[in-house]
Structures are given as C-alpha cells and as structure tokens.
C-alpha positions as CSV (number, residue, x, y, z in Angstrom):
1,I,-7.1,-14.1,-24.8
2,L,-10.3,-16.0,-24.2
3,I,-12.5,-14.8,-21.3
4,E,-15.8,-16.5,-20.5
5,D,-18.8,-14.3,-20.8
6,K,-20.2,-15.4,-17.4
7,A,-19.8,-14.4,-13.8
8,A,-16.7,-12.1,-13.4
9,G,-15.9,-12.3,-17.1
10,P,-17.8,-9.3,-18.4
11,P,-16.4,-6.8,-15.9
12,V,-12.9,-8.2,-16.5
13,M,-13.3,-7.7,-20.2
14,E,-14.6,-4.2,-19.8
15,M,-11.6,-3.3,-17.6
16,L,-9.1,-4.8,-20.0
17,R,-10.6,-3.5,-23.3
18,G,-8.5,-0.8,-24.8
19,S,-5.4,-1.7,-22.9
20,V,-5.0,-5.5,-23.7
21,P,-5.4,-6.5,-27.4
22,G,-6.9,-9.8,-28.6
23,I,-9.6,-10.3,-26.0
24,V,-12.3,-12.8,-27.2
25,S,-15.6,-13.3,-25.3
26,V,-16.4,-17.0,-25.1
27,D,-19.9,-18.3,-24.1
28,P,-19.3,-21.5,-22.2
29,G,-22.9,-22.5,-22.8
30,T,-24.9,-24.7,-20.5
31,A,-22.6,-27.8,-20.6
32,S,-20.9,-28.8,-17.4
33,K,-17.1,-28.6,-17.0
34,E,-17.0,-32.4,-17.3
35,Q,-18.9,-32.3,-20.6
36,R,-16.6,-29.6,-22.0
37,A,-13.5,-31.6,-20.9
38,M,-14.9,-34.8,-22.6
39,A,-15.4,-32.8,-25.8
40,V,-11.6,-32.0,-26.0
41,Q,-10.3,-35.2,-24.4
42,P,-9.3,-36.7,-27.8
43,Y,-6.9,-33.7,-28.4
44,V,-5.2,-34.5,-25.0
45,A,-5.0,-38.2,-25.8
46,D,-3.5,-37.7,-29.3
47,G,-0.8,-35.3,-28.0
48,T,-2.3,-32.1,-29.5
49,L,-2.0,-30.6,-26.0
50,K,1.7,-30.1,-25.2
51,I,2.8,-28.7,-21.8
52,P,6.4,-27.6,-22.0
53,S,8.3,-29.2,-19.1
54,H,10.6,-26.2,-18.7
55,L,7.8,-24.1,-17.3
56,D,7.6,-23.8,-13.6
57,W,3.9,-24.6,-13.4
58,H,3.8,-27.6,-15.7
59,M,3.5,-30.2,-12.9
60,E,0.7,-28.3,-11.2
61,L,-1.2,-28.2,-14.5
62,E,-0.6,-31.8,-15.2
63,D,-1.7,-32.8,-11.7
64,E,-4.9,-30.8,-12.0
65,L,-5.7,-32.3,-15.4
66,A,-5.0,-35.8,-14.0
67,D,-7.1,-35.3,-10.9
68,F,-10.1,-33.8,-12.7
69,P,-13.0,-34.1,-12.0
70,L,-12.3,-35.4,-8.5
71,G,-9.5,-32.9,-7.6
72,D,-9.9,-29.8,-5.5
73,A,-9.1,-27.4,-8.3
74,D,-10.6,-27.1,-11.8
75,D,-9.9,-23.6,-13.0
76,Q,-6.9,-24.6,-15.2
77,V,-8.8,-27.5,-16.6
78,D,-11.6,-25.1,-17.6
79,A,-9.0,-22.8,-19.2
80,V,-7.4,-25.7,-21.1
81,T,-10.8,-26.9,-22.4
82,Q,-11.7,-23.5,-23.6
83,A,-8.4,-23.0,-25.4
84,L,-8.5,-26.5,-27.0
85,A,-12.1,-25.9,-28.1
86,W,-11.2,-22.5,-29.6
87,C,-8.2,-24.0,-31.4
88,C,-9.6,-27.4,-32.4
89,L,-13.4,-27.5,-32.3
90,R,-14.8,-24.1,-33.2
91,R,-15.0,-24.7,-37.0
92,R,-16.1,-28.3,-36.7
93,N,-19.7,-29.5,-36.8
94,L,-19.9,-31.9,-33.9
95,P,-23.6,-32.4,-33.1
96,T,-23.3,-34.9,-30.3
97,I,-20.7,-36.4,-28.0
98,A,-20.8,-39.3,-25.6
99,T,-20.5,-38.5,-21.9
100,G,-20.8,-41.3,-19.4
101,G,-22.8,-43.5,-21.8
102,L,-25.2,-40.7,-22.6
103,Q,-25.5,-38.7,-25.8
104,T,-25.5,-34.9,-25.4
105,T,-25.2,-32.0,-27.8
106,N,-21.8,-30.6,-28.5
107,P,-21.0,-28.1,-25.7
108,F,-19.0,-25.9,-28.1
109,R,-21.2,-24.1,-30.6
110,Y,-18.8,-21.8,-32.3
111,G,-19.6,-20.5,-35.8
C-alpha cells in the first residue's frame, strides 16, 4: 500500500499503522503530476498496465487516464503513476526524461 508522504498522507499512515500491514511511504518529490505520468507512460504504451475489464470501475479509470491532464479528475492517474513507478522504475537509474520538449530530472528517485 503506497501512500504519499505529503498533505493528508502522514496522518493517514499514522492512523493505519499497526492495523494495516504493508504501508509504504512514498515521496512524490517536486515533479508535477504530468511529469510523473510522462515517466511511466512507456509502461502504459507497452501494455505493462493491465486494467481487468471485469472490474466495475475499469471504464472510469480508463476514462480518467485518457482525459489526463485535461480532465476534471486526476487522483486515480496519480495513484497509477505511483504504482507503476514503484513496480517498474524504482530500481532503474533514469537521470533525465523528456517532457514537452524539455529535459528534466527523473521524478522518481527511489533507491
């Protein structure tokens, strides 16, 4: 269970510790949601992200992903980017990524 160590995250982690196993504190860093989404976009494009169609909420998630960053909602996009980064990027050394024609440092700095 990944919980961002920002805003409401620390109190939520404190409340859940001891009763919910597997909580991992994640520092989202200073990168924008758009930069974090760009960092994991190749894993969406290559099919690494699979959303089971039998789940009631799969269309809502797919719509939010498709509408990002212009849609009204982005919380699920943020959760997906954190999950993909944790699973796919945290052990890789990715010093820079291209975002909108600009080079920026990798927004995921996991050890």
